[in-house]
C-alpha positions in Angstrom: -33.3 -2.9 36.5 -29.8 -5.2 36.0 -28.9 -7.2 32.9 -26.2 -8.5 31.1 -24.6 -7.3 28.0 -25.8 -10.4 26.3 -29.5 -9.2 26.7 -29.3 -5.8 25.8 -32.3 -3.7 26.8 -33.8 -1.5 23.7 -32.6 1.6 26.0 -29.5 2.4 27.4 -26.6 4.2 28.0 -23.0 4.6 28.5 -21.3 6.6 31.5 -18.9 8.2 32.5 -16.2 8.2 29.8 -15.2 10.8 27.4 -17.2 10.1 24.3 -15.4 11.5 21.2 -17.0 12.2 17.9 -20.0 13.9 18.8 -20.7 16.4 21.8 -18.1 17.9 22.9 -17.1 17.1 26.3 -20.0 14.1 26.3 -19.7 12.1 29.2 -22.4 9.8 28.4 -24.1 8.3 25.0 -27.5 6.6 25.2 -28.7 4.3 22.5 -31.9 3.2 21.7 -32.7 -0.1 19.5 -29.9 0.2 16.8 -29.1 3.9 16.6 -27.6 6.9 18.6 -30.2 8.9 20.4 -30.6 12.1 22.6 -29.3 12.0 25.9 -31.5 10.1 28.7 -30.2 10.3 32.0 -32.5 7.5 33.4 -31.8 5.1 31.1 -30.3 1.5 33.0 -26.2 2.2 32.1 -22.9 0.7 32.1 -20.8 3.3 34.3 -17.0 3.6 32.9 -13.6 5.2 34.3 -13.6 8.9 33.6 -10.0 8.6 31.5 -12.2 6.6 29.4 -13.0 7.3 26.2 -15.9 6.5 23.5 -15.4 6.9 20.0 -16.8 5.7 16.8 -16.4 2.3 15.4 -13.5 1.6 12.9 -14.0 0.7 9.2 -11.9 -1.9 7.7 -12.9 -0.8 3.7 -9.9 -3.5 3.3 -9.7 -6.4 4.8 -9.5 -10.5 3.5 -9.6 -12.6 6.0 -9.3 -13.4 9.8 -9.4 -16.3 12.4 -8.7 -19.0 9.5 -11.6 -17.7 6.9 -10.6 -16.0 3.4 -13.6 -13.8 1.5 -12.1 -16.0 -1.6 -12.6 -19.1 0.2 -16.7 -18.2 -1.1 -18.0 -19.2 2.5 -20.7 -17.7 4.4 -20.0 -19.4 7.7 -15.9 -18.0 6.8 -17.5 -14.7 6.2 -19.6 -14.9 9.8 -16.2 -16.0 12.0 -14.6 -12.6 10.0 -17.9 -10.5 11.3 -17.7 -11.9 14.2 -14.0 -11.6 15.1 -14.0 -7.7 14.0 -15.3 -6.4 17.3 -12.2 -7.5 19.5 -10.3 -5.4 18.3 -13.2 -2.3 17.3 -13.9 -2.4 14.2 -17.6 -2.6 13.3 -17.7 -1.8 9.7 -15.8 -3.9 6.8 -15.7 -4.2 2.9 -14.9 -8.4 2.1 -12.1 -7.8 0.3 -11.4 -10.2 -2.6 -8.0 -10.5 -5.1 -7.0 -11.6 -8.5 -7.8 -15.3 -8.9 -9.6 -17.4 -11.1 -12.4 -15.9 -12.7 -14.8 -18.4 -11.3 -13.4 -18.5 -8.2 -13.8 -14.3 -7.6 -17.4 -15.0 -9.0 -18.1 -17.5 -6.4 -17.2 -15.5 -3.7 -18.6 -12.3 -5.1 -22.4 -14.5 -4.8 -21.8 -15.6 -1.6 -21.5 -12.1 -0.3 -24.4 -10.9 -2.5 -26.5 -13.3 0.4 -24.4 -12.5 3.2 -25.9 -10.3 6.1 -24.2 -9.7 9.2 -25.9 -11.0 12.3 -27.0 -9.3 15.4 -23.4 -7.9 17.7 -21.2 -8.8 15.0 -19.2 -6.2 12.4 -21.6 -4.8 9.4 -20.5 -5.9 6.3 -21.5 -2.7 3.9 -20.4 -4.3 0.4 -17.3 -5.2 -1.2 -13.9 -4.2 -2.6 -13.0 -5.7 -5.2 -8.9 -5.9 -5.3 -7.6 -7.0 -8.7 -7.7 -9.1 -11.4 -7.2 -5.5 -13.4 -4.0 -4.9 -11.9 -0.3 -4.5 -13.1 1.6 -7.7 -13.3 4.8 -5.5 -12.2 3.3 -4.2 -9.1 1.8 -7.9 -8.3 2.9 -7.6 -5.1 1.0 -11.1 -3.4 -1.4 -11.4 -6.1 -0.9 -13.7 -8.7 0.2 -12.5 -11.6 -0.9 -15.3 -13.8 -4.6 -14.7 -13.2 -4.3 -10.9 -13.5 -6.0 -9.1 -16.9 -6.8 -5.8 -18.4 -9.4 -3.6 -17.2 -12.7 -5.1 -18.7 -16.1 -3.4 -18.7 -18.2 -6.6 -19.2 -16.5 -8.6 -16.5 -17.0 -6.4 -14.1 -20.7 -5.7 -14.8 -20.9 -9.2 -14.5 -19.6 -9.7 -11.3 -21.3 -6.7 -9.9 -24.7 -8.6 -11.0 -23.2 -11.6 -8.9 -22.7 -9.8 -5.8 -25.8 -7.7 -6.0 -24.7 -4.9 -6.7 -22.1 -5.1 -3.3 -19.2 -3.8 -5.2 -18.3 -0.5 -3.7 -14.4 0.0 -4.7 -12.3 -2.0 -7.3 -8.6 -1.5 -7.5 -7.2 -1.1 -10.7 -4.2 -0.3 -12.7 -5.3 2.6 -14.7 -2.8 2.6 -16.6 -3.3 -0.9 -18.3 -6.0 -1.0 -21.8 -9.2 -0.1 -21.0 -8.2 1.6 -17.6 -9.6 4.6 -18.4 -13.0 3.1 -20.1 -13.2 1.4 -16.8 -12.6 3.9 -14.9 -15.4 6.0 -16.5 -17.9 3.3 -16.0 -17.3 3.1 -12.7 -18.2 6.5 -11.6 -21.0 6.7 -13.9 -22.5 3.7 -11.5 -21.0 5.3 -8.3 -18.5 2.3 -7.7 -15.2 4.1 -6.3 -12.2 3.7 -8.4 -9.2 2.9 -6.5 -5.2 3.2 -7.8 -3.7 0.4 -6.8 -0.8 -2.3 -7.7 -0.1 0.0 -10.6 2.8 1.1 -12.6 1.0 4.7 -13.4 3.2 8.2 -13.6 1.9 11.1 -11.4 1.1 12.2 -14.6 -1.4 9.1 -15.4 -2.3 9.8 -11.7 -3.3 13.4 -12.0 -5.7 12.6 -14.7 -7.6 9.6 -13.8 -7.9 11.6 -10.2 -9.6 14.2 -12.4 -11.9 11.8 -14.0 -13.2 10.1 -10.8 -10.4 7.6 -9.6 -10.3 9.7 -6.7 -8.7 7.0 -4.2 -5.6 5.1 -3.5 -5.1 1.5 -2.2 -2.8 0.4 0.5 -0.5 3.8 -0.6 2.9 3.2 -1.2 2.6 -0.8 -1.1 2.6 -1.8 -4.9 2.7 1.2 -7.0 6.0 3.3 -7.8 7.6 4.8 -4.5 8.6 8.7 -4.7 11.5 9.7 -6.3 12.7 13.4 -6.9 12.2 13.4 -10.5 9.3 10.6 -10.7 7.2 10.6 -8.0 4.5 8.3 -9.4 1.1 8.1 -8.1 2.0 8.1 -4.4 2.4 12.0 -4.7 -0.4 12.6 -6.7 -2.8 11.0 -4.0 -0.9 12.5 -0.9 -0.7 15.9 -3.0 -4.6 16.5 -5.0 -6.8 17.6 -2.5 -9.3 15.5 -4.5 -7.9 12.4 -3.0 -8.1 9.9 0.0 -5.6 7.1 0.3 -5.7 4.0 2.1 -2.8 3.0 4.5 -1.3 0.5 6.3 -0.5 1.6 10.0 1.9 -1.2 11.0 5.4 0.4 10.6 6.0 -2.7 8.3 4.1 -2.2 5.2 4.7 1.4 5.6 7.8 2.6 8.2 6.5 5.1 10.6 8.5 7.6 8.9 6.2 7.4 5.9 3.3 7.2 7.6 4.3 10.6 9.6 5.2 12.2 5.9 1.8 10.9 4.3 0.1 12.3 7.4 2.3 16.0 6.9 0.9 16.2 2.8 -2.6 14.6 3.5 -3.4 15.6 6.7 -5.9 13.7 8.9 -8.9 14.3 6.1 -7.2 12.3 3.2 -5.6 9.2 5.0 -8.2 5.8 5.6 -6.2 3.3 8.3 -6.6 -0.3 6.8 -5.6 -4.0 7.8 -4.9 -5.7 4.2 -5.4 -8.2 6.8 -5.5 -12.0 5.6 -6.7 -15.4 7.1 -4.0 -15.6 9.8 -5.1 -12.4 11.7 -6.3 -13.6 14.9 -4.4 -16.5 15.3 -0.8 -16.4 15.3 2.6 -17.3 13.7 2.3 -20.7 11.5 2.0 -21.6 7.9 -1.4 -20.2 6.1 -2.5 -19.9 2.3 -3.5 -16.2 0.4 -4.6 -16.9 -3.1 -3.7 -20.4 -3.5 0.1 -19.3 -2.4 1.5 -20.8 0.9 2.1 -18.0 3.6 4.6 -18.3 6.2 3.6 -15.7 8.8 6.7 -15.2 11.7 6.8 -12.5 14.6 4.1 -11.1 12.7 4.8 -10.6 9.6 2.8 -12.4 7.0 5.5 -13.5 3.5 5.5 -15.6 0.5 8.0 -18.0 0.2 10.5 -15.2 -1.6 10.0 -13.2 1.3 7.6 -10.9 -0.4 4.5 -9.4 2.5 1.3 -11.2 1.8 -1.3 -8.9 3.8 -1.2 -8.5 6.9 -2.3 -9.5 10.7 -2.5 -6.0 12.0 -5.8 -5.5 14.5 -6.9 -2.4 13.9 -6.6 -0.7 17.5 -3.0 -1.2 16.9 -3.9 0.6 13.4 -5.2 3.5 15.8 -2.0 3.4 18.7 0.4 3.5 15.5 -1.1 6.3 13.7 -0.8 8.7 17.3 2.4 7.4 18.0 4.1 7.8 14.3 2.2 11.1 13.5 2.0 12.6 16.8 -1.7 13.5 15.9 -4.2 14.1 18.3 -7.0 11.6 19.2 -9.8 13.1 16.8 -7.4 13.0 14.2 -7.2 9.4 14.8 -10.4 8.7 14.8 -10.9 10.6 11.4 -8.5 8.2 9.8 -9.9 4.9 11.4 -13.6 6.0 11.1 -15.0 8.9 9.2 -13.0 9.5 6.5 -13.7 5.6 5.3 -17.3 6.1 5.9 -17.2 9.4 3.6 -15.4 7.2 1.3 -18.0 4.5 1.7 -20.9 6.8 1.2 -22.3 6.1 4.9 -21.2 9.1 6.6 -25.1 9.4 7.0 -24.9 7.1 9.4 -21.4 6.2 10.3 -18.4 7.6 11.6 -19.6 9.8 14.1 -21.5 9.6 17.7 -24.5 11.7 16.6 -28.8 10.9 17.3 -29.6 8.8 14.3 -26.5 7.1 13.8 -26.0 3.7 13.9 -24.5 2.8 17.6 -21.3 1.6 16.2 -18.5 2.4 18.7 -16.2 1.4 21.3 -14.7 1.8 24.4 -11.0 2.4 24.7 -9.2 2.4 28.5 -7.0 4.8 29.7 -4.0 3.3 27.3 -6.4 3.0 24.2 -6.8 -0.6 24.7 -10.4 -1.9 23.3 -12.6 -3.2 26.2 -15.9 -3.0 25.1 -17.2 -2.7 21.6 -20.9 -2.2 20.5 -22.3 -2.8 16.5 -25.6 -1.2 16.2 -26.7 -1.4 19.2 -25.5 -4.5 20.3 -22.9 -5.1 22.9 -20.6 -6.7 20.2 -17.2 -7.4 22.7 -16.8 -7.1 26.3 -14.7 -9.8 28.1 -15.6 -8.5 31.3 -19.5 -9.3 31.0 -20.2 -5.8 32.6 -23.5 -5.5 33.8 -26.7 -2.9 33.0 -28.0 -1.4 35.6 
């Protein structure tokens, strides 16, 4: 049998490379339809070099845009462009992330996500990350402060209805009036409450972590920094074993030394790499827009006119390699921080984040230098610049 990867057979395999995140020392993985199946030595195959790696697909739980599109554009074609682009960097699942803005704009974006379904061979949108507007003006970062409001249960419920129940994560400042009530409401309804863009103290953070807001948004960024007398939310998130935290491992938002510190404190099971990428990702330096604000990307840094970092243009495969470089961790640890932990955090660990029978066939192939060479999304080859044959 000989077919191109654009015409993927129902049952096939990747063979020769080392498979991680599944059976120990496996050298092949079989795909049947959209799922991983038991090994089948007779299935048509793509043969890979022995020093390459097959790993679970990356999961980006915090991304605003890419390739000129932004979730807040409220445009289904833009969402599709993001989903088609992400496999090039190994991302097979993502949360469409909104940002602080006029209520009508947020609602319009959420309505578009409600009707969106990723096409075969594209990264799967797992739902929505609502970042703001229930945040602290003093920790605005690149979020437009004029549209920030106090945590509001009724407003959240309206937006959750607009999203057809698709909001999976809400970033909020729990110390704001109504914060405790919204946290309790989110927890009751199975939505992840995430501390972010917040001035809360370590003690306040510990209290809301105990109440169920046991997640941190882009650790260290837009929260009080570590201080030996008031360590802030970052300390609580790092030291409380119930908490997980996102981290932007680009060496810019968080320096390599602080990424290493976070890894030493939290370990591999409580950190989740994210990109927090904006529409310029994949397009290069130039002038762009984020939340109605002009953004200039220069030398890979996205900044507002006043110099504030405005999201990133980080690719997920760069984040993967950076984690290995900054922390000295093993490949299995980097896999946990780029896939397994996010799957658990988002409640999809029964089908994503590992290469096991019955799981979604979301995976990527890395070469000996850990560069993405091929990506599979739900059984379909989504990225393969070399157009390898399945024979």
